N, C-alpha and C positions, 0 to 999 in steps of 0.2 A: 646339405642345403647350399653350402658355399660352391660346391661343384656345379649345382644346378644354376645358380646365379651367374657363375663364370660362363657356362654354356650359353645362357640367355644373352649375355653381353657380347660374346665373341661371335656366335653363330647367327643370332636372330637380329640384334639391333646394335651392331658394332659402332655405327656412326653416332648413335645417341650416347652410348656408354663412354666413348672416347672423345666427346665434344670438348673443344678447348676454349679458353678465354684468353684472348691475345690483346694486349694493350698497345695503343698507338698515340704518339704525340707529334707535334710539328718536327721536333728534333729528338733524337734518341736520348733517353735518360738512364742514369745509373749503369747497370750491367748490360743494357740493351738486350734483355732476354725476353721482353714482352710479357713478363709474369705479372706486372701490376703497373700503375701509373708512374711509380718511382723508378721503374726499370723498363720503361716502354721502348718499343721500336719506333723508328722515325716514320714520318709520312712518306718519305722516299721508299722505305721498305714496303709500306702498304701499296704503293703505286707500282711495284715491281712484280710482273706476272709470275716470275719464278717462285714467289712466296705464297702463291695460291694453288689450290687444287690437290693438295695432299690428302691424307686420311689418317685417322688415329691420332697419335700424340707426337707428330713429326714437326710441330711448330709452324706449319703452314695454315693459312686460312682455308678451311675446308667446309663442306656441307655439314651443318649442325653446329659450327663454331660461332662465337660472338667476338667481333672486333670492337673493343672498347675505345672510345675516343676521349682523350685526356687533354685538358688545358685549351689553349687558343691556337687555332689554325689560320694561317695566312696564305695558303695556296691550296689548289684543288686536290680533293681526294678522288681518285679514279678507281672505280671498282674493277677488279681483274678476274673475278670468277663468279660462278653461279652456285646456288644451293641446288637441292633436288627435292622432289615431292616428299614431304614428311620431315625434311631436314634443311630448312632455310639457313641462309647466312644472315646473321643479325649484325647490324652496325649500330651500336648503342652509344649515345652521348652520356658520358659520366657527368655527375653533378658539376655544373660550372663550365662544361665544355662548350666551345663555340667556334664558328668560322667567322672571322671578322677581318675586313680590310677596307681600304678606301672605296674600292668599287670592284665587285665581281663582274665577270663577263658573261657571255652566253655560251651555251653548249659545252665544249671541252674546257672552257674557262669559268664555268659555274663553280659553286662551292663543292658540290658532290655531283659527280658525273659517272654515268654508266651506259655502255652501248652493247646490246646483245647478251646481257647477263640477266638471269631470271631467278626466281625464288629468293628474293632479297627482302629483308625488313630493315627499314631505316627508322630508328626509334629515338626521338629526342629526349627520352627519359623524363626526368623531373623538370629540367629547365634548359634543354639544349637550344641553342640560338644560331641562326645564320643571319649576318647583317652586313650591309655596306655602311660606311661612316661618312663618305664624302661624294656621293653620287646623286645628281639631280639636275633640274633645269636651271635656266639663267636666273630665275627669281627665288630659287630655294636656298640660296646661300652656299651651295655646294660647288666644289672645285672641278668635278669631273661630270661628264654627261655621256653615258654609254648604256647600251642594253645590258641588263643584268638578270641572272637567274640564280636561284638558290639550289634546288635539287633538279637535275636534268637527266631523265632516264629515257633511253630508246630501247625498245624490244625487251622491256622488263616485265614480262608476264609472270603471274603468280607472285606479285610483290606487294608491299605494304609500306606506306609512309605515315607516321603517326607521331603525335606529341611534340612536334617541332614548333618553334617560333621562328618565322622568317620575316625580318623586319627592315624597313628603311632601305630597300634595295635600290629604289630610284625615287627620289623625292620630287613631286610635281606640285606647282602652285597654281591655284585657280586663276584663269585669265592669261596664263603664259601661252603664247602662240607655239604651235607644234608640240613636240614631245615624242616619246618613244612610240613605236607601233608594234613592239614585241617585247619579249622578256617576261619572266614569270617567277613567282615564288616557288611553285612546283610545276614542272613541265614533264608530261608523259607523252611519248610518241609510240605508236604501234605496240601498245601494252594491254593485254587482255588479263582478266581475272585479277584485277588490282583493287586495292582499298586505299583511300586517302582520308584520314579522319583524325579528329581531335588536335588539329593544328591551329596556330594563331598566325595569321598572315596579313601583312599590311605593306603599303607603299611600294607597288610595282605595277607594271601595265596590266598583267593578269595576275590574279592570286593563284588559280589552278587552271592549267591548260592541258586537255587530253584530246589527242587527235589520232586519226588513222591516216598515215601518209603512204607507207609502202605495203601495208597489209591491213586486212579488215580486223576489227576489234570487237570484243564482246566482254560482258560482265565487268563493268566499271562501276565502282561504288564510292561515292564521295559524300561524307556525312560528318556531322558534329564538328565542323570547322568554324572558326571565328575570323571574319574577314573585314577589313576596312581600308579606306584610302587607296583603292586600286581602281584603275580605269574600268575594268570589268572583273567582277568577283570570280566567275569561273566560266570557262568555255569548253564545250564538247563539240568537235567539228570533224568532218571527214573530208577527204580529197577525192578527185575523180577516180571512179572504179573501186572505191573502198567503202564498205558498209560498217555501221556500228550498231550493235544490238545489246539489249539488256543493260540499260544504264539506270542507276538509282542515285538520285541526288536528294538528300533528306537531312533534316535537323541541323541545317547550317544557319548561322547568324551573320548576315551580310549588311554592313553599313555602307551606303553608297559613297563612291569616291568623287564627291563634288569638286575636290581639289584638281581633278583632271579636266574640268570643263573650261572652255574658253569661247569667245565670241565667234571665232571662225569655225567652230565645230570640228576640231582636228581629231578628237578622241571620242569613241563610244564611252558612255557612262551607263553601263548595264549591270544588273545583278547577276543573272544567269543567262548566258547567250549560247544557244544551240543552233548550229546550222549544218546543212547538207547541200552539196553542190552538184547540180547541173547534169546528171544523166541517170538513167534508170537503175544503175547499179549502186547509186549513192545513198540509199535510204538509211535513215536512223529509225530503228524499231525497238519496241520494248522499253520506252523511256518513261520513267516515273519521277516526278518532282513533287515532294510532299514534306510537310512539317517544317518548312523553312520560315525564318523570320527575316524578311528583306525590307529595309527601311531607310529613311533619311532623304535629304535634299540631293537632287542630281545636279544642282548648280545653275547659276545665272538666270536667264529668262527663257520663257517658252519658245520664243522665236529664234534663238541663237543656238540652243544646246543641241547636241546629237546624243540624246538618250532615248532609246527606243522602248525599254521596258525593264521592270524589275525581273520579270521572266520574259525573255525574247527568243522566239523560235522562227527560223526561216527555212522555207523550201521543203524538201521531201522527208518530213518527219511524220511517220505514219502512226496514227492513233495514240498520241501521248496521253498520259494520265497525270493530271495536275490537281492536287487536293491537299486540304488542311494547311495551306500556307497563309501567313499573315504578310500582306504587301502594303506597307503604310508609308505615305509621304510624310506625315506627322507635322512638317513645317516646310516652308520654302517651296521648291518646284518639284512636280511629279514628272515622270517620263512623258515624252511628247506623244508617243503612240498610245500606250496603255500600260497600266501596271502589269497586266498580262498581254503580250502582243504576239500574235501568231500569224505569220505570213506564209501562205502556200505558194503554189505556182500552177497556173492553168494547165501546163503541159506535164504536170506531175505524173509519175508512173502509176499512181493509184490514189484515188480520193482519200484524204485523211479525215478521220473523225476525232478531233481532239476532245477530250473529256475533262471538263473544268468543274470540280465538285468541292463544295464545303470550304471555299477560301474566304478569308476576310480581307477585303480590298478597301483601303481608306485613302481618300484624297485630302484636300486641305479645306477646312471649314471656311465658307464665306468667299472663296476666290471665284468659284463658278467657272474656272477655265483651266482645270488641272488635268486635261487629257481624258482618256477613257479608262473605265475599269477593266474592260476586256476589248481588245482591238483585234479584228479579223481582217486580213488583207490578201489581195492578189488572186485568190483561188475561188472560182465559181463552182468548183467541184467539192469544196469542203462541206462537211456535215457536222458542225460542232454540237456538242451536248453540254449545256450550262445549267447546273442544278445545285441548289442549296448554298448559294454564295451570298455574302453580304457585300454590297457595293455601295459605298457611302461617299458623298461629296466629290463626285467626279463630274466633269463636263458632260460626258456621255456614259451611261451605264454600260451599254454594249455598242460598239461602233463596228458594224459589218461593212467595212469599206470595200471588201472584195466581192460582195454579193454572193454569199454562200448559197449552195444549192438549197439547203434547208438549215434552220436553226431549231434545235430542240432545247427549249429554255423554260424552267419552271422552278417553283419553290425558292425563289431568290428574294432578297430585300434590296430594292433600289431606293435608297433614301438620300435626299439632297442632291440628286442628279438632275440634269436639265432635260435629257431625252435619250431615246434609243434610236439608232440608225440602222437601216437594213435596205440593201439594194437601191440606194439613192434616195430613200424616203426617210423622214425623221418624225418620230412620234414623241410629242412633248409631254404626254401624260401616260401613266401606266395603263389607264383605261383604254386609250387609243391603241396602245401596243397590244393589249389583251384582245382587242377586237379582231386581230389577225389570228387568234387562236394560240398565242404564246403567253407564257407566264400566268396561266389562269389561276394558279394557287400562290402567286407571289404577292408581295406587299411593297408599299413605299413608306411604311411606318418607321419611325426612329427605332433602331434595334436596341437602344439603351445599353451600350457597351461600357464596361469599366475602363480604367486607364490602361489596362493590359489586353483590351479587345475581347474580354470574356463577356458572355451574356449575364445580365444581372436579374435580380428578382423582379424588377420593374419592366423587363423586356416584354413586349406584347405577346400574347398567346400565339399569334400567327407566326411569330419568329421561333419561340421556344418549342412549339409543338407542330410546326408546319413543314418540316423537312421530309424528303423522300428517303426511305431506308435503302442504303447502298451497301449493305453488309456483304453482298456477293463480291464486292470489290475491295473494301477495307472495313475494319471493325473498330479502330481506335481513333481518338481525336489527337490534337496536337499536344495535349497534356498527358498522353499515354493512358487516358481513361477509356475503358471499353464503351463504345456506343451501344445503346440498348437494342434489344429485339422488341418487336411489336408485342403488346400494344403501347409500350412506353415510347414517348415521342423521340424521334431522331432530330436533333437540333440542326439548324443551319449555321454556317460559319465554321471556323477552324476548331472551335471548342464545343463540346457537348455541355449543355446546361444541366447541372447536377442538383440544383436546388440549394446549393451552398457555394460559397466562394472557395475554389480549390486552394489548397495550401502548398502544392508542389506542381511544377517546379517554381522557383522564385520569380520575382518580377522580371520581365524581359528587359526593362530599361535599367 
């Protein structure tokens, strides 16, 4: 039996059997052997390429190994090697480990930097932190003002970033003129097959930025992150000649960064911003945005802010699927274009058909001027499909400013909205809009939502029983409850009505 096990380790899975745990601190500790935090190697050792790329038990950081981070780091950790398929390199924050200095920089001066290295896992462990302590604008009380990034990876395909807190990287105060136009808690460039999840990110220009710059990108998954006080929660964007495909953004909690707003409109204040630029090779395809909770005030007044949407998409984004999201102003100001804003381009390489299903979109009660629930702009070739949404307290339920070729819209609840706009005409009642053949099964009744935007027992039957079954596209609601098959009604909005108050997950607020 022992001989068989030895054969298995040596011949079949040597890198697994001989994976090492190597410990790193800012400066070497104890015997400088890397055997534990008390005898750790220095960050200089970690940043030396000759200490990477070995195999077995040679003391180098190799595929299958874990580099444990110990204590506080005040300079950049630069990754020097890649893992391989089935044997990633893990960079793990030990309990209490953090990167902390007055101000981190951008790119090679970020806290953790890698270029051209793949099959990496950066794991914050139980409480790993990256932070700046003295970086911000003139009104934030900070002594330094520079672009800052936490984790900055280029060409890091087949990689994962999880369980990190990246905080206070650049502090910005509402009303301050100017500000950063770059920097991010997590920055990914030219990286396919990546996952960014279960991170807590706050106070930087971008929380998460994923872009295709020198090569096309596919399979980007961003989920279960908690984001606040950033100018834009997350960006996915390409550059000329580069496409992006198969992007999934889901189950994130984004509190809008109204601290970035000012009267001169220097900064976007958006939740999720997706854009594609300017020629036929630049499309973004296979985009799904679902189960997110994006909420809060975008700052200042409707006329001065530059906030386009909780979900804002521009240009050649082909057939995105947007569903089960809660997009709620709750108080203060809503985005100027719409809680969901989709701008195409008349010269687009192919007409897009964005699909907007089962979202709960909430404005501010009593204001009557809080933007649109769904804004459609620029593209007369667009053929949007808008089904099973609750759109409440918006100035316009749907604003088709671009004059879409057609709108397929039905089984929605337009409650407390002033009108619907399409091709330059405005319809101030649901009945007038229905006269065009749209939303024949929709309502303008109060959906009777509870404080967490779920349908209640007093919700009208047209809401709890009036939805279109979309099980060919998705089968669960935002609470991870299975939506029913016929003849049980499929509810509209982000949550399925179950006939009882759900007990999980806990309250959103």
